VOGU-3710 file (C-alpha; in Angstrom, 3 decimals, decimal comma):
1> memvslarev> -101,429/55,061/-35,794  -104,594/53,996/-37,590  -106,721/55,032/-34,596  -105,022/58,448/-34,500  -105,530/58,884/-38,248  -109,189/57,907/-37,971  -109,708/60,345/-35,096  -108,164/63,136/-37,169  -110,443/62,370/-40,117  -113,487/62,475/-37,830
11> ekrgiirqqi> -112,263/65,769/-36,383  -111,801/67,232/-39,874  -115,341/66,260/-40,861  -116,623/67,890/-37,694  -114,731/71,109/-38,385  -115,987/71,212/-41,967  -119,574/70,749/-40,835  -119,198/73,368/-38,103  -117,742/75,940/-40,507  -120,497/75,381/-43,073
21> eesleakqrl> -123,214/75,614/-40,434  -121,711/78,839/-39,036  -121,597/80,311/-42,539  -125,213/79,385/-43,214  -126,307/80,874/-39,886  -124,484/84,138/-40,585  -126,010/84,440/-44,058  -129,474/83,688/-42,693  -129,126/86,819/-40,554  -128,759/88,897/-43,733
31> ldvseeikef> -132,535/88,671/-44,056  -132,654/91,110/-41,128  -130,872/93,765/-43,215  -132,675/93,157/-46,515  -134,110/96,696/-46,493  -130,624/98,144/-46,029  -129,343/96,022/-48,915  -132,154/97,370/-51,097  -131,247/100,936/-50,082  -127,596/100,182/-50,898
41> snmvisalkg> -128,568/99,128/-54,418  -130,845/102,149/-54,851  -128,020/104,529/-53,886  -125,704/102,923/-56,422  -128,361/102,868/-59,162  -129,248/106,517/-58,560  -125,588/107,569/-58,783  -125,006/105,650/-62,011  -128,184/106,991/-63,596  -126,987/110,488/-62,718
51> gnkimicgng> -123,682/109,981/-64,514  -121,676/109,510/-61,332  -119,226/106,798/-60,298  -118,760/104,312/-57,489  -115,607/104,119/-55,360  -114,806/101,377/-52,892  -112,061/100,686/-50,358  -111,026/98,365/-47,540  -107,983/96,668/-45,990  -106,682/93,117/-46,299
61> gsaadaqhfa> -109,471/90,761/-47,322  -111,786/93,756/-47,610  -109,363/95,332/-50,108  -109,693/92,170/-52,181  -113,485/92,441/-51,925  -113,258/96,070/-53,084  -111,277/95,051/-56,168  -113,598/92,113/-56,851  -116,685/94,352/-56,715  -115,129/97,084/-58,868
71> aefvvkfkhe> -114,145/94,538/-61,519  -117,732/93,302/-61,757  -118,901/96,853/-62,486  -116,232/97,578/-65,070  -116,169/94,159/-66,758  -119,316/92,141/-66,059  -121,184/90,256/-63,355  -123,168/87,409/-64,921  -123,849/88,694/-68,416  -122,065/90,927/-70,896
81> rksmpclalt> -123,257/94,527/-70,803  -121,939/98,089/-70,900  -119,089/98,882/-68,509  -119,964/100,975/-65,453  -117,661/103,483/-63,693  -116,287/102,005/-60,479  -112,861/102,500/-58,863  -111,214/100,325/-56,218  -109,028/102,782/-54,304  -106,742/99,896/-53,344
91> tdtsaltaii> -105,013/99,420/-56,705  -102,879/102,458/-57,635  -99,567/101,473/-56,048  -97,822/104,700/-57,034  -100,484/106,822/-55,360  -100,731/104,521/-52,341  -97,000/104,422/-51,665  -96,578/108,160/-52,235  -99,403/108,927/-49,800  -97,962/106,531/-47,208
101> ndfggdyiys> -94,541/108,135/-47,578  -95,709/111,759/-47,497  -98,810/111,677/-45,297  -99,125/108,254/-43,636  -101,260/105,163/-44,124  -104,326/106,694/-42,481  -104,807/108,902/-45,558  -104,332/106,460/-48,453  -108,011/106,622/-49,411  -109,060/110,110/-48,294
111> kqieglgnsg> -106,293/111,708/-50,371  -107,520/109,868/-53,468  -111,104/110,903/-52,766  -109,946/114,496/-52,421  -108,703/114,367/-56,004  -111,113/111,926/-57,650  -114,403/112,212/-55,779  -117,262/114,390/-56,972  -120,593/115,301/-55,454  -123,097/112,588/-56,314
121> dvligistsg> -120,529/109,782/-56,435  -120,875/106,905/-53,984  -118,121/105,666/-51,664  -118,367/102,178/-50,190  -116,064/101,653/-47,200  -115,509/98,137/-45,870  -114,098/97,266/-42,431  -114,924/93,994/-40,680  -113,941/95,432/-37,285  -114,764/99,087/-37,875
131> kaknvrnall> -111,319/100,171/-36,645  -109,680/100,915/-40,015  -108,613/104,550/-39,705  -107,922/104,932/-43,413  -111,455/103,809/-44,308  -112,927/106,010/-41,576  -111,035/108,985/-42,983  -112,280/108,062/-46,447  -115,903/108,188/-45,290  -115,360/111,560/-43,621
141> kakekglkti> -113,617/113,057/-46,673  -116,325/111,693/-48,957  -119,095/113,309/-46,918  -117,123/116,570/-46,899  -117,028/116,472/-50,717  -120,726/115,638/-51,133  -120,430/111,947/-51,938  -123,017/109,453/-50,721  -121,432/106,988/-48,308  -122,047/103,334/-47,450
151> altstsplgg> -120,265/101,393/-44,693  -120,054/97,605/-44,528  -118,927/96,392/-41,116  -119,917/94,267/-38,095  -121,851/94,826/-34,881  -118,673/95,198/-32,808  -118,501/98,419/-30,710  -116,160/100,017/-33,250  -118,291/98,638/-36,056  -121,256/100,569/-34,722
161> efaaladlgi> -119,228/103,781/-34,685  -117,956/103,063/-38,185  -121,466/102,445/-39,545  -122,652/105,734/-38,039  -120,086/107,660/-40,110  -121,908/106,768/-43,341  -125,248/107,705/-44,865  -126,007/103,982/-44,815  -124,364/101,467/-42,505  -124,827/97,693/-42,728
171> aipshstsri> -123,433/95,767/-39,756  -123,114/91,982/-39,771  -124,042/90,437/-36,388  -120,986/88,212/-36,021  -117,635/88,231/-34,226  -115,937/85,976/-36,789  -113,924/87,878/-39,395  -114,346/85,126/-41,970  -118,137/85,003/-41,513  -118,347/88,806/-41,726
181> qechitilhi> -116,311/88,814/-44,947  -118,503/86,090/-46,437  -121,595/88,160/-45,666  -120,038/91,302/-47,126  -119,303/89,583/-50,427  -122,834/88,149/-50,460  -124,254/91,643/-50,006  -122,031/92,997/-52,781  -123,177/90,246/-55,135  -126,843/90,900/-54,309
191> vmelvdrelf> -126,331/94,602/-55,026  -124,581/93,760/-58,298  -127,537/91,579/-59,304  -130,024/94,363/-58,502  -127,973/96,993/-60,345  -127,666/94,848/-63,465  -131,378/94,035/-63,503  -132,358/97,693/-63,047  -129,997/99,146/-65,636  -129,597/96,428/-68,253
201> f> -131,804/93,366/-68,036
//
């Protein structure tokens, strides 16, 4: 039993090391899209300076990232400052359930954009695989209404198509959902840092 327990502990340490090394490798690749990250921040800064708002959406873990990012705009990132207008389209349960019931889940975000989006706003759509139809529809509706659009995704075949729907697409070169999500949140935090520094500090 002791030998089995020891082997399991060694295996756990190996898994931990592997996961950390994979995460570091994925984040290192973000240096290849540093110009796109800068453009992302510039689009957001320009919209906010023009009196417009930011909207963001995704599914599953990406929905949580959308809410996380929106909260940092409205509340704060690192330091107290004026609240900024940002909506996570994942949070209005009455609207979401009504849209699902009346129109279907593929339209939960595009229907909200139809009512809430204005020309000059920015929509950020997140899909690790690129196959999320509701986020795809959101990007298309946003462009139709004159919003600027940003897609965060991966370099999967569908990810490439998804990125091409937006004015700016940033694709993470990984096939691991967890690594892609980690890189997305890193990008969002970098953008938040750049926005705060430009507008407040």
